[in-house]
N, CA, C and O atoms as a GROMACS GRO file, in nm:
protein
  392
    1MET      N    1   0.075  -0.077   0.000
    1MET     CA    2   0.011  -0.020  -0.043
    1MET      C    3   0.068   0.114  -0.028
    1MET      O    4   0.139   0.097   0.071
    2PHE      N    5   0.081   0.224  -0.059
    2PHE     CA    6   0.133   0.362  -0.085
    2PHE      C    7   0.064   0.470  -0.066
    2PHE      O    8  -0.056   0.445  -0.078
    3ALA      N    9   0.093   0.623  -0.033
    3ALA     CA   10  -0.008   0.645   0.002
    3ALA      C   11   0.102   0.816  -0.100
    3ALA      O   12   0.222   0.801  -0.122
    4ILE      N   13   0.044   0.924  -0.134
    4ILE     CA   14   0.049   1.060  -0.176
    4ILE      C   15   0.049   1.154  -0.040
    4ILE      O   16  -0.060   1.184   0.007
    5VAL      N   17   0.145   1.190   0.011
    5VAL     CA   18   0.052   1.238   0.131
    5VAL      C   19   0.151   1.408   0.122
    5VAL      O   20   0.252   1.402   0.052
    6ASN      N   21   0.128   1.515   0.174
    6ASN     CA   22   0.164   1.667   0.205
    6ASN      C   23   0.218   1.668   0.294
    6ASN      O   24   0.149   1.678   0.396
    7ILE      N   25   0.328   1.662   0.307
    7ILE     CA   26   0.425   1.673   0.429
    7ILE      C   27   0.503   1.820   0.400
    7ILE      O   28   0.566   1.846   0.298
    8ALA      N   29   0.483   1.907   0.510
    8ALA     CA   30   0.564   2.051   0.492
    8ALA      C   31   0.538   2.102   0.391
    8ALA      O   32   0.629   2.184   0.378
    9GLY      N   33   0.442   2.116   0.266
    9GLY     CA   34   0.487   2.195   0.188
    9GLY      C   35   0.479   2.140   0.069
    9GLY      O   36   0.419   2.185  -0.028
   10GLN      N   37   0.578   1.978   0.080
   10GLN     CA   38   0.619   1.888  -0.064
   10GLN      C   39   0.548   1.787  -0.043
   10GLN      O   40   0.505   1.759   0.069
   11GLN      N   41   0.518   1.688  -0.196
   11GLN     CA   42   0.420   1.578  -0.158
   11GLN      C   43   0.526   1.485  -0.204
   11GLN      O   44   0.621   1.513  -0.276
   12PHE      N   45   0.498   1.374  -0.154
   12PHE     CA   46   0.597   1.261  -0.139
   12PHE      C   47   0.509   1.147  -0.128
   12PHE      O   48   0.402   1.165  -0.070
   13ARG      N   49   0.546   1.002  -0.185
   13ARG     CA   50   0.472   0.888  -0.215
   13ARG      C   51   0.575   0.829  -0.119
   13ARG      O   52   0.695   0.855  -0.106
   14VAL      N   53   0.464   0.709  -0.030
   14VAL     CA   54   0.525   0.712   0.072
   14VAL      C   55   0.464   0.582   0.103
   14VAL      O   56   0.348   0.573   0.064
   15ARG      N   57   0.522   0.454   0.179
   15ARG     CA   58   0.489   0.281   0.211
   15ARG      C   59   0.537   0.295   0.348
   15ARG      O   60   0.625   0.368   0.394
   16LYS      N   61   0.474   0.223   0.394
   16LYS     CA   62   0.483   0.102   0.526
   16LYS      C   63   0.673   0.138   0.548
   16LYS      O   64   0.727   0.181   0.446
   17ASP      N   65   0.740   0.127   0.640
   17ASP     CA   66   0.876   0.145   0.688
   17ASP      C   67   0.970   0.209   0.604
   17ASP      O   68   1.084   0.163   0.612
   18GLN      N   69   0.952   0.308   0.521
   18GLN     CA   70   1.043   0.365   0.449
   18GLN      C   71   1.051   0.490   0.528
   18GLN      O   72   0.954   0.538   0.588
   19GLU      N   73   1.186   0.547   0.524
   19GLU     CA   74   1.251   0.646   0.572
   19GLU      C   75   1.297   0.764   0.444
   19GLU      O   76   1.352   0.754   0.334
   20LEU      N   77   1.234   0.892   0.535
   20LEU     CA   78   1.309   0.952   0.459
   20LEU      C   79   1.325   1.098   0.495
   20LEU      O   80   1.293   1.128   0.610
   21PHE      N   81   1.396   1.248   0.368
   21PHE     CA   82   1.434   1.358   0.424
   21PHE      C   83   1.321   1.478   0.422
   21PHE      O   84   1.308   1.535   0.313
   22VAL      N   85   1.265   1.509   0.496
   22VAL     CA   86   1.158   1.607   0.489
   22VAL      C   87   1.216   1.734   0.526
   22VAL      O   88   1.320   1.729   0.592
   23HIS      N   89   1.153   1.887   0.483
   23HIS     CA   90   1.136   2.010   0.592
   23HIS      C   91   1.158   1.971   0.724
   23HIS      O   92   1.133   1.858   0.767
   24ARG      N   93   1.196   2.047   0.778
   24ARG     CA   94   1.226   2.031   0.950
   24ARG      C   95   1.094   2.069   1.007
   24ARG      O   96   1.042   2.180   1.001
   25LEU      N   97   1.038   1.944   1.075
   25LEU     CA   98   0.911   1.922   1.150
   25LEU      C   99   0.977   1.976   1.331
   25LEU      O  100   1.080   1.970   1.397
   26GLU      N  101   0.820   2.031   1.341
   26GLU     CA  102   0.804   2.033   1.478
   26GLU      C  103   0.852   1.904   1.570
   26GLU      O  104   0.833   1.788   1.531
   27GLY      N  105   0.900   1.926   1.664
   27GLY     CA  106   0.907   1.820   1.757
   27GLY      C  107   1.078   1.725   1.798
   27GLY      O  108   1.187   1.748   1.745
   28ASN      N  109   1.052   1.635   1.890
   28ASN     CA  110   1.231   1.586   1.902
   28ASN      C  111   1.223   1.442   1.850
   28ASN      O  112   1.126   1.384   1.800
   29ALA      N  113   1.347   1.399   1.874
   29ALA     CA  114   1.361   1.252   1.770
   29ALA      C  115   1.265   1.183   1.887
   29ALA      O  116   1.241   1.235   1.996
   30GLY      N  117   1.211   1.046   1.839
   30GLY     CA  118   1.119   0.995   1.891
   30GLY      C  119   0.960   1.020   1.925
   30GLY      O  120   0.883   0.943   1.983
   31ASP      N  121   0.940   1.123   1.884
   31ASP     CA  122   0.812   1.153   1.860
   31ASP      C  123   0.741   1.117   1.774
   31ASP      O  124   0.795   1.105   1.665
   32LYS      N  125   0.592   1.085   1.784
   32LYS     CA  126   0.492   1.054   1.693
   32LYS      C  127   0.472   1.182   1.598
   32LYS      O  128   0.526   1.287   1.633
   33VAL      N  129   0.412   1.179   1.504
   33VAL     CA  130   0.351   1.268   1.374
   33VAL      C  131   0.270   1.180   1.336
   33VAL      O  132   0.285   1.058   1.342
   34GLU      N  133   0.146   1.263   1.278
   34GLU     CA  134   0.072   1.213   1.191
   34GLU      C  135   0.019   1.331   1.058
   34GLU      O  136  -0.009   1.451   1.063
   35PHE      N  137   0.021   1.243   0.959
   35PHE     CA  138  -0.009   1.364   0.833
   35PHE      C  139  -0.187   1.309   0.816
   35PHE      O  140  -0.223   1.191   0.810
   36SER      N  141  -0.249   1.396   0.812
   36SER     CA  142  -0.362   1.366   0.778
   36SER      C  143  -0.384   1.430   0.608
   36SER      O  144  -0.476   1.384   0.540
   37GLU      N  145  -0.325   1.500   0.572
   37GLU     CA  146  -0.340   1.558   0.419
   37GLU      C  147  -0.286   1.493   0.300
   37GLU      O  148  -0.210   1.546   0.219
   38VAL      N  149  -0.344   1.343   0.294
   38VAL     CA  150  -0.386   1.236   0.225
   38VAL      C  151  -0.417   1.275   0.069
   38VAL      O  152  -0.532   1.311   0.042
   39LEU      N  153  -0.314   1.268  -0.040
   39LEU     CA  154  -0.398   1.325  -0.154
   39LEU      C  155  -0.435   1.214  -0.217
   39LEU      O  156  -0.541   1.215  -0.280
   40MET      N  157  -0.345   1.083  -0.212
   40MET     CA  158  -0.425   0.956  -0.307
   40MET      C  159  -0.366   0.874  -0.224
   40MET      O  160  -0.270   0.905  -0.153
   41SER      N  161  -0.436   0.733  -0.230
   41SER     CA  162  -0.354   0.628  -0.172
   41SER      C  163  -0.429   0.511  -0.269
   41SER      O  164  -0.543   0.492  -0.312
   42GLY      N  165  -0.268   0.428  -0.279
   42GLY     CA  166  -0.335   0.265  -0.386
   42GLY      C  167  -0.293   0.186  -0.267
   42GLY      O  168  -0.227   0.217  -0.168
   43LYS      N  169  -0.357   0.059  -0.310
   43LYS     CA  170  -0.336  -0.055  -0.268
   43LYS      C  171  -0.348  -0.189  -0.404
   43LYS      O  172  -0.454  -0.182  -0.465
   44ASP      N  173  -0.268  -0.283  -0.443
   44ASP     CA  174  -0.290  -0.351  -0.473
   44ASP      C  175  -0.349  -0.330  -0.647
   44ASP      O  176  -0.402  -0.417  -0.715
   45GLY      N  177  -0.317  -0.180  -0.689
   45GLY     CA  178  -0.305  -0.096  -0.846
   45GLY      C  179  -0.450  -0.078  -0.815
   45GLY      O  180  -0.505  -0.091  -0.925
   46ASN      N  181  -0.548  -0.054  -0.717
   46ASN     CA  182  -0.649   0.003  -0.702
   46ASN      C  183  -0.581   0.160  -0.641
   46ASN      O  184  -0.497   0.178  -0.552
   47ILE      N  185  -0.648   0.251  -0.723
   47ILE     CA  186  -0.631   0.365  -0.674
   47ILE      C  187  -0.763   0.446  -0.620
   47ILE      O  188  -0.874   0.437  -0.672
   48SER      N  189  -0.734   0.516  -0.519
   48SER     CA  190  -0.807   0.573  -0.438
   48SER      C  191  -0.830   0.694  -0.409
   48SER      O  192  -0.747   0.732  -0.326
   49PHE      N  193  -0.914   0.788  -0.442
   49PHE     CA  194  -0.958   0.935  -0.427
   49PHE      C  195  -0.976   0.994  -0.321
   49PHE      O  196  -0.935   1.104  -0.285
   50THR      N  197  -1.085   0.866  -0.230
   50THR     CA  198  -1.202   0.869  -0.120
   50THR      C  199  -1.171   0.845   0.029
   50THR      O  200  -1.064   0.798   0.068
   51ASN      N  201  -1.235   0.868   0.080
   51ASN     CA  202  -1.228   0.782   0.216
   51ASN      C  203  -1.039   0.756   0.254
   51ASN      O  204  -0.994   0.647   0.288
   52MET      N  205  -0.978   0.844   0.244
   52MET     CA  206  -0.800   0.905   0.257
   52MET      C  207  -0.777   0.859   0.431
   52MET      O  208  -0.822   0.910   0.533
   53PRO      N  209  -0.678   0.732   0.407
   53PRO     CA  210  -0.623   0.711   0.533
   53PRO      C  211  -0.538   0.799   0.600
   53PRO      O  212  -0.510   0.893   0.525
   54LYS      N  213  -0.489   0.807   0.698
   54LYS     CA  214  -0.377   0.883   0.818
   54LYS      C  215  -0.278   0.810   0.773
   54LYS      O  216  -0.281   0.694   0.732
   55VAL      N  217  -0.152   0.913   0.786
   55VAL     CA  218  -0.011   0.842   0.786
   55VAL      C  219   0.038   0.820   0.876
   55VAL      O  220   0.089   0.927   0.910
   56HIS      N  221   0.068   0.727   0.966
   56HIS     CA  222   0.157   0.754   1.091
   56HIS      C  223   0.306   0.747   1.122
   56HIS      O  224   0.352   0.634   1.138
   57ALA      N  225   0.378   0.842   1.130
   57ALA     CA  226   0.509   0.836   1.143
   57ALA      C  227   0.594   0.864   1.221
   57ALA      O  228   0.538   0.854   1.331
   58GLU      N  229   0.711   0.897   1.238
   58GLU     CA  230   0.770   0.860   1.365
   58GLU      C  231   0.916   0.954   1.344
   58GLU      O  232   0.992   0.934   1.249
   59ILE      N  233   0.939   1.050   1.441
   59ILE     CA  234   1.066   1.148   1.402
   59ILE      C  235   1.212   1.031   1.396
   59ILE      O  236   1.225   0.950   1.488
   60VAL      N  237   1.270   1.033   1.330
   60VAL     CA  238   1.383   1.006   1.371
   60VAL      C  239   1.494   1.078   1.422
   60VAL      O  240   1.533   1.054   1.536
   61ASP      N  241   1.560   1.182   1.338
   61ASP     CA  242   1.675   1.243   1.370
   61ASP      C  243   1.617   1.388   1.317
   61ASP      O  244   1.510   1.384   1.255
   62HIS      N  245   1.685   1.521   1.340
   62HIS     CA  246   1.690   1.628   1.300
   62HIS      C  247   1.844   1.652   1.232
   62HIS      O  248   1.937   1.644   1.312
   63LEU      N  249   1.878   1.680   1.086
   63LEU     CA  250   1.981   1.713   1.076
   63LEU      C  251   2.022   1.805   0.992
   63LEU      O  252   1.939   1.895   0.979
   64LYS      N  253   2.132   1.819   0.920
   64LYS     CA  254   2.104   1.955   0.789
   64LYS      C  255   2.206   1.862   0.680
   64LYS      O  256   2.310   1.795   0.680
   65GLY      N  257   2.092   1.913   0.584
   65GLY     CA  258   2.196   1.880   0.451
   65GLY      C  259   2.266   1.886   0.371
   65GLY      O  260   2.242   2.007   0.366
   66ASP      N  261   2.366   1.868   0.267
   66ASP     CA  262   2.474   1.924   0.212
   66ASP      C  263   2.467   2.056   0.176
   66ASP      O  264   2.369   2.112   0.126
   67LYS      N  265   2.582   2.108   0.205
   67LYS     CA  266   2.596   2.261   0.167
   67LYS      C  267   2.596   2.234  -0.004
   67LYS      O  268   2.638   2.148  -0.081
   68VAL      N  269   2.512   2.376  -0.009
   68VAL     CA  270   2.500   2.430  -0.187
   68VAL      C  271   2.545   2.564  -0.171
   68VAL      O  272   2.496   2.652  -0.100
   69ILE      N  273   2.647   2.568  -0.249
   69ILE     CA  274   2.742   2.658  -0.313
   69ILE      C  275   2.676   2.748  -0.403
   69ILE      O  276   2.663   2.707  -0.518
   70VAL      N  277   2.607   2.921  -0.361
   70VAL     CA  278   2.551   2.985  -0.470
   70VAL      C  279   2.705   3.095  -0.480
   70VAL      O  280   2.759   3.161  -0.391
   71PHE      N  281   2.744   3.074  -0.638
   71PHE     CA  282   2.821   3.183  -0.714
   71PHE      C  283   2.808   3.249  -0.776
   71PHE      O  284   2.768   3.190  -0.876
   72LYS      N  285   2.816   3.400  -0.807
   72LYS     CA  286   2.786   3.489  -0.881
   72LYS      C  287   2.915   3.566  -0.937
   72LYS      O  288   3.024   3.579  -0.881
   73LYS      N  289   2.885   3.602  -1.031
   73LYS     CA  290   3.006   3.671  -1.105
   73LYS      C  291   2.973   3.731  -1.232
   73LYS      O  292   2.916   3.667  -1.320
   74LYS      N  293   3.008   3.854  -1.243
   74LYS     CA  294   2.966   3.945  -1.376
   74LYS      C  295   3.100   3.950  -1.433
   74LYS      O  296   3.188   3.987  -1.356
   75ARG      N  297   3.139   3.914  -1.578
   75ARG     CA  298   3.276   3.916  -1.655
   75ARG      C  299   3.295   4.000  -1.640
   75ARG      O  300   3.211   4.089  -1.629
   76ARG      N  301   3.430   4.016  -1.632
   76ARG     CA  302   3.498   4.156  -1.680
   76ARG      C  303   3.457   4.304  -1.600
   76ARG      O  304   3.487   4.422  -1.621
   77LYS      N  305   3.390   4.249  -1.517
   77LYS     CA  306   3.308   4.367  -1.383
   77LYS      C  307   3.397   4.368  -1.280
   77LYS      O  308   3.408   4.485  -1.244
   78GLY      N  309   3.471   4.290  -1.211
   78GLY     CA  310   3.507   4.283  -1.099
   78GLY      C  311   3.438   4.238  -0.978
   78GLY      O  312   3.468   4.255  -0.860
   79TYR      N  313   3.297   4.153  -1.054
   79TYR     CA  314   3.208   4.160  -0.895
   79TYR      C  315   3.224   4.009  -0.946
   79TYR      O  316   3.228   3.956  -1.058
   80GLN      N  317   3.232   3.954  -0.787
   80GLN     CA  318   3.192   3.812  -0.752
   80GLN      C  319   3.141   3.808  -0.626
   80GLN      O  320   3.134   3.910  -0.557
   81LYS      N  321   3.096   3.679  -0.581
   81LYS     CA  322   2.997   3.715  -0.464
   81LYS      C  323   2.984   3.491  -0.402
   81LYS      O  324   2.955   3.401  -0.481
   82SER      N  325   2.998   3.481  -0.340
   82SER     CA  326   2.997   3.340  -0.301
   82SER      C  327   2.904   3.350  -0.179
   82SER      O  328   2.901   3.444  -0.100
   83ASN      N  329   2.822   3.230  -0.176
   83ASN     CA  330   2.720   3.269  -0.039
   83ASN      C  331   2.730   3.066  -0.066
   83ASN      O  332   2.776   2.991  -0.153
   84GLY      N  333   2.657   3.051   0.066
   84GLY     CA  334   2.650   2.882   0.084
   84GLY      C  335   2.559   2.894   0.174
   84GLY      O  336   2.561   2.972   0.270
   85HIS      N  337   2.446   2.789   0.135
   85HIS     CA  338   2.365   2.706   0.238
   85HIS      C  339   2.358   2.564   0.280
   85HIS      O  340   2.406   2.470   0.217
   86ARG      N  341   2.307   2.559   0.368
   86ARG     CA  342   2.260   2.449   0.426
   86ARG      C  343   2.151   2.390   0.501
   86ARG      O  344   2.143   2.410   0.622
   87GLN      N  345   2.054   2.309   0.428
   87GLN     CA  346   1.879   2.327   0.472
   87GLN      C  347   1.892   2.234   0.603
   87GLN      O  348   1.980   2.148   0.614
   88TYR      N  349   1.804   2.256   0.692
   88TYR     CA  350   1.744   2.189   0.795
   88TYR      C  351   1.662   2.088   0.759
   88TYR      O  352   1.547   2.109   0.721
   89LEU      N  353   1.716   1.963   0.769
   89LEU     CA  354   1.612   1.878   0.737
   89LEU      C  355   1.581   1.753   0.862
   89LEU      O  356   1.652   1.733   0.960
   90THR      N  357   1.476   1.691   0.832
   90THR     CA  358   1.394   1.612   0.946
   90THR      C  359   1.399   1.466   0.900
   90THR      O  360   1.320   1.451   0.807
   91LYS      N  361   1.454   1.369   0.926
   91LYS     CA  362   1.447   1.201   0.898
   91LYS      C  363   1.348   1.153   0.972
   91LYS      O  364   1.361   1.131   1.092
   92ILE      N  365   1.185   1.122   0.875
   92ILE     CA  366   1.124   1.030   0.965
   92ILE      C  367   1.113   0.912   0.883
   92ILE      O  368   1.163   0.895   0.772
   93LYS      N  369   1.021   0.805   0.974
   93LYS     CA  370   1.033   0.652   0.920
   93LYS      C  371   0.869   0.610   0.920
   93LYS      O  372   0.825   0.558   1.022
   94ILE      N  373   0.786   0.631   0.812
   94ILE     CA  374   0.678   0.567   0.809
   94ILE      C  375   0.652   0.451   0.847
   94ILE      O  376   0.697   0.347   0.799
   95ASN      N  377   0.537   0.470   0.982
   95ASN     CA  378   0.494   0.320   1.083
   95ASN      C  379   0.404   0.280   1.030
   95ASN      O  380   0.394   0.160   1.058
   96ASP      N  381   0.293   0.329   0.936
   96ASP     CA  382   0.179   0.283   0.953
   96ASP      C  383   0.085   0.370   0.829
   96ASP      O  384   0.112   0.490   0.833
   97ILE      N  385  -0.002   0.340   0.737
   97ILE     CA  386  -0.082   0.400   0.648
   97ILE      C  387  -0.226   0.343   0.674
   97ILE      O  388  -0.276   0.242   0.624
   98ALA      N  389  -0.289   0.445   0.779
   98ALA     CA  390  -0.411   0.350   0.829
   98ALA      C  391  -0.550   0.478   0.774
   98ALA      O  392  -0.669   0.452   0.791
   0.00000   0.00000   0.00000
C-alpha cells in the first residue's frame, strides 16, 4: 500500500517502513507525527481519491543537508560573490498508513 501525502508543503509517495528526509518538522527525535493531508492512496493497483487514510510516522533525527554553494560573477566587471546554504532537514520513518 502506498499514499501520496503532503508533508511540510511538499508531496511525497510513501509506503510502510520507508525512511525519508523532509523539511524541518516540530518535535523531538522519537516523537510520533500524523499526516492527515493525504492526496491519493493505492493498494494492489487500485487507486483511491476518497476515504483517505492517515499516515503515522516517527521522527528519527534532525540534521542538516549538504552544503549548496551559490556563486555569482559578472565577467570583466570585477564582481563576484560567494554564498553557502545548508537546509535543515528531519528524517522520518513511516510506521503505518491507516
